[in-house]
matplotlib code that plots the C-alpha trace (Angstrom):
import matplotlib.pyplot as plt

x = [-88.6, -85.3, -85.0, -84.4, -80.0, -78.8, -77.0, -73.1, -71.9, -68.3, -65.9, -63.1, -61.6, -61.7, -59.7, -56.8, -56.8, -55.7, -53.6, -51.2, -50.6, -50.2, -47.9, -46.1, -45.5, -44.4, -41.2, -40.2, -40.4, -37.9, -35.7, -35.3, -34.6, -32.1, -30.7, -30.5, -28.7, -26.2, -25.7, -25.1, -22.6, -20.2, -20.7, -19.1, -16.6, -17.7, -16.3, -18.4, -17.2, -19.1, -20.0, -17.5, -15.9, -16.9, -15.9, -18.0, -21.2, -21.2, -20.5, -23.6, -25.5, -24.6, -25.3, -28.5, -29.7, -29.6, -28.2, -25.2, -23.1, -19.9, -17.1, -13.5, -10.9, -8.2, -7.4, -9.3, -13.1, -15.0, -18.6, -20.3, -23.7, -25.2, -27.0, -28.3, -31.0, -30.5, -26.2, -25.4, -22.7, -21.1, -20.3, -17.5, -16.1, -14.1, -15.3, -14.6, -16.3, -19.7, -19.5, -19.5, -22.8, -24.6, -24.0]
y = [-57.6, -58.8, -62.8, -64.8, -64.6, -68.4, -69.3, -69.5, -73.0, -73.7, -74.9, -76.7, -77.1, -73.4, -73.0, -75.3, -73.5, -70.9, -71.5, -74.1, -70.6, -68.5, -70.9, -71.5, -67.6, -67.3, -70.8, -68.6, -65.5, -66.9, -68.4, -64.5, -63.3, -66.0, -65.2, -61.5, -62.1, -64.5, -61.6, -59.0, -61.3, -61.6, -58.3, -56.9, -59.6, -62.8, -65.9, -68.8, -72.3, -75.1, -78.1, -80.8, -81.9, -83.7, -81.1, -78.6, -80.7, -81.5, -77.8, -77.3, -79.5, -78.2, -74.4, -73.1, -72.0, -68.6, -66.9, -65.0, -66.3, -65.0, -67.1, -66.2, -68.1, -66.4, -63.3, -63.6, -63.2, -64.2, -64.3, -67.5, -67.9, -71.4, -72.4, -75.9, -75.0, -72.8, -73.7, -75.6, -73.8, -71.4, -67.8, -66.9, -63.4, -61.1, -58.2, -56.1, -58.0, -58.4, -54.5, -53.9, -56.1, -54.3, -51.1]
z = [-68.4, -68.7, -68.5, -65.7, -65.0, -65.3, -62.1, -62.8, -63.2, -61.5, -64.7, -62.8, -66.3, -66.8, -63.8, -63.8, -67.3, -65.7, -63.2, -65.5, -67.8, -65.0, -63.6, -66.6, -67.5, -63.8, -64.9, -67.9, -65.8, -63.4, -65.6, -67.4, -64.1, -63.6, -67.2, -66.1, -62.9, -64.2, -67.2, -64.8, -62.6, -65.8, -66.5, -62.9, -63.3, -61.7, -63.7, -64.9, -63.7, -65.1, -63.0, -64.8, -62.2, -59.3, -56.5, -58.4, -58.7, -55.2, -54.5, -56.7, -55.0, -51.8, -52.4, -52.0, -55.3, -57.0, -53.6, -53.7, -51.0, -49.2, -48.9, -46.4, -46.7, -44.7, -45.6, -49.1, -49.5, -52.6, -53.5, -55.0, -56.8, -57.7, -60.6, -60.8, -63.4, -66.1, -66.8, -64.1, -63.0, -60.3, -60.9, -58.4, -58.0, -55.6, -53.9, -56.4, -58.7, -56.3, -54.7, -59.2, -59.1, -56.1, -58.4]

ax = plt.figure().add_subplot(projection="3d")
ax.plot(x, y, z, "-o")
ax.set_aspect("equal")
plt.show()
C-alpha cells in the first residue's frame, strides 16, 4: 500500500519569491527592449538629444515614454521618441529616418 499523501501546504513566501523573480526579469527585459529600440533609432538616423536643458527636460516630462510621436511644424515633419528611464534623452528623426527605422 501507498503511504497516505500529505496535504499540500500553501507557502506565501515561495509564491512571493516567484513573483519578485518574475518582476525583476521583466524589468531587465524592458530595459533591453528600450536599448534595442534606441540602437535601431540611432542606426536609422535619429539624433540623440540629452535632456540637459530645461526646455528638453520639460519636453521629456510631457511626452509619453518610449513611444514614437509625429510632430508637424508647418511643412516640417519630424518624429520624437522620449526615454525618461534609460538614457534620459530624446531621439529626433526626419521622415526618412523614420522610414528606415520602420524597415
